[in-house]
C-alpha positions in Angstrom: -17.0 9.6 4.7 -13.5 9.6 3.3 -13.0 11.5 0.0 -12.0 8.3 -1.9 -15.3 6.7 -1.0 -17.2 9.8 -2.0 -15.5 9.8 -5.4 -16.1 6.1 -5.9 -19.8 6.3 -5.0 -20.3 9.4 -7.1 -18.6 7.8 -10.1 -20.8 4.7 -9.5 -23.9 6.8 -9.6 -22.8 8.4 -12.9 -22.3 5.0 -14.4 -25.7 4.0 -13.2 -27.3 7.0 -14.9 -25.4 6.4 -18.2 -26.1 2.6 -18.1 -29.8 3.2 -17.6 -29.8 5.7 -20.5 -28.2 3.1 -22.7 -30.8 0.6 -21.6 -33.6 3.0 -22.1 -32.4 3.7 -25.7 -32.3 0.0 -26.5 -35.7 -0.7 -24.9 -37.3 2.2 -26.9 -35.7 0.8 -30.0 -37.2 -2.6 -29.3 -40.7 -1.1 -29.0 -40.5 1.3 -31.9 -37.5 0.5 -34.1 -35.7 3.7 -35.0 -32.0 2.8 -35.3 -30.5 -0.7 -35.7 -27.1 0.5 -34.5 -28.4 1.3 -31.0 -27.9 -2.4 -30.2 -24.2 -1.7 -30.2 -24.8 -0.1 -26.8 -25.5 -3.5 -25.2 -22.0 -4.4 -24.2 -21.2 -0.9 -22.9 -24.5 -1.0 -21.0 -23.4 -4.2 -19.2 -19.9 -2.8 -18.7 -21.2 0.4 -17.1 -23.8 -1.2 -14.9 -21.9 -4.3 -13.7 -18.4 -2.9 -13.3 -19.0 0.8 -13.1 -22.1 0.7 -10.9 -22.1 -2.5 -8.9 -18.4 -3.2 -8.3 -17.3 0.4 -7.8 -20.2 1.0 -5.4 -19.1 -2.0 -3.4 -15.5 -0.8 -3.4 -16.4 2.7 -2.2 -18.6 1.4 0.6 -16.0 -1.2 1.6 -13.3 1.5 1.8 -15.6 3.5 4.1 -17.1 0.7 6.2 -14.2 -1.8 6.8 -12.5 -1.4 10.2 -10.1 1.5 10.4 -6.7 1.6 12.0 -6.6 3.3 15.4 -3.2 5.0 15.0 -1.8 7.1 12.2 -3.5 7.0 8.9 -6.9 5.5 9.7 -7.6 4.1 6.2 -4.1 2.7 5.4 -2.4 3.4 2.1 -5.0 5.7 0.7 -2.7 6.7 -2.2 -3.0 3.2 -3.5 -6.8 3.5 -3.3 -6.6 6.6 -5.6 -4.4 4.6 -8.0 -7.0 1.9 -7.9 -9.8 4.4 -8.6 -8.1 5.9 -11.7 -7.0 2.5 -13.1 -10.4 0.9 -12.6 -12.3 3.9 -14.1 -9.9 4.2 -17.0 -10.3 0.5 -17.7 -14.1 0.8 -17.7 -14.2 3.8 -20.0 -11.7 2.3 -22.4 -13.6 -0.9 -22.5 -17.0 0.8 -23.1 -15.6 2.9 -25.9 -13.8 0.0 -27.4 -17.0 -2.0 -27.4 -18.6 0.6 -29.5 -15.6 0.7 -31.9 -15.3 -3.1 -31.9 -11.6 -3.1 -31.1 -10.6 -6.3 -29.3 -7.1 -5.0 -28.5 -8.5 -1.9 -26.7 -11.1 -4.1 -25.0 -8.3 -6.3 -23.6 -6.3 -3.2 -22.5 -9.4 -1.8 -20.7 -10.0 -5.1 -18.9 -6.3 -5.3 -17.9 -6.5 -1.8 -16.5 -9.7 -2.6 -14.6 -8.0 -5.8 -13.2 -5.0 -3.8 -12.1 -7.3 -1.3 -10.4 -9.1 -4.1 -8.5 -5.7 -5.7 -7.5 -4.5 -2.4 -6.2 -7.7 -2.0 -4.2 -7.3 -5.5 -2.7 -3.7 -4.9 -1.8 -4.7 -1.6 -0.1 -7.7 -3.0 1.8 -6.3 -6.4 2.7 -4.8 -5.4 6.1 -8.1 -3.9 7.2 -10.0 -7.2 6.8 -9.7 -9.0 10.1 -11.9 -11.0 12.5 -14.0 -9.2 15.0 -12.2 -8.8 18.3 -8.7 -9.3 16.9 -6.5 -12.5 16.7 -7.3 -13.7 20.2 -11.0 -14.0 19.5 -10.4 -16.0 16.3 -8.0 -18.4 18.2 -10.6 -19.0 20.9 -13.4 -19.7 18.4 -11.3 -22.3 16.6 -10.2 -24.3 19.6 
């Protein structure tokens, strides 16, 4: 498994753990109220589980599983993948912290960084998404 996929999947697992922790704290507070401010973890909880866990896991597996190039660098422009990884994770972390601080400007910056990370990932992976069997097979199936 390529190093970028390993880091993406490990980061996704960390987000899963922290997101479940936030969910457990809110669930415990619902059963036995101990701190009303714990409900401020709701938005970071969603952020970490949906973006951090689900989307990043999908990105890591896609980078590993999509068809590789047969010559040269098998995974394409991997440096763009690392840029994507850092932008996406920086955006998630900024958004989660900004949700706690209730800073709408920082939330928008975090979402913008996450969006840039996803765009960088799509640009990197785009050339590896192709029909099974190459272009000849897709022409034959259309006609």
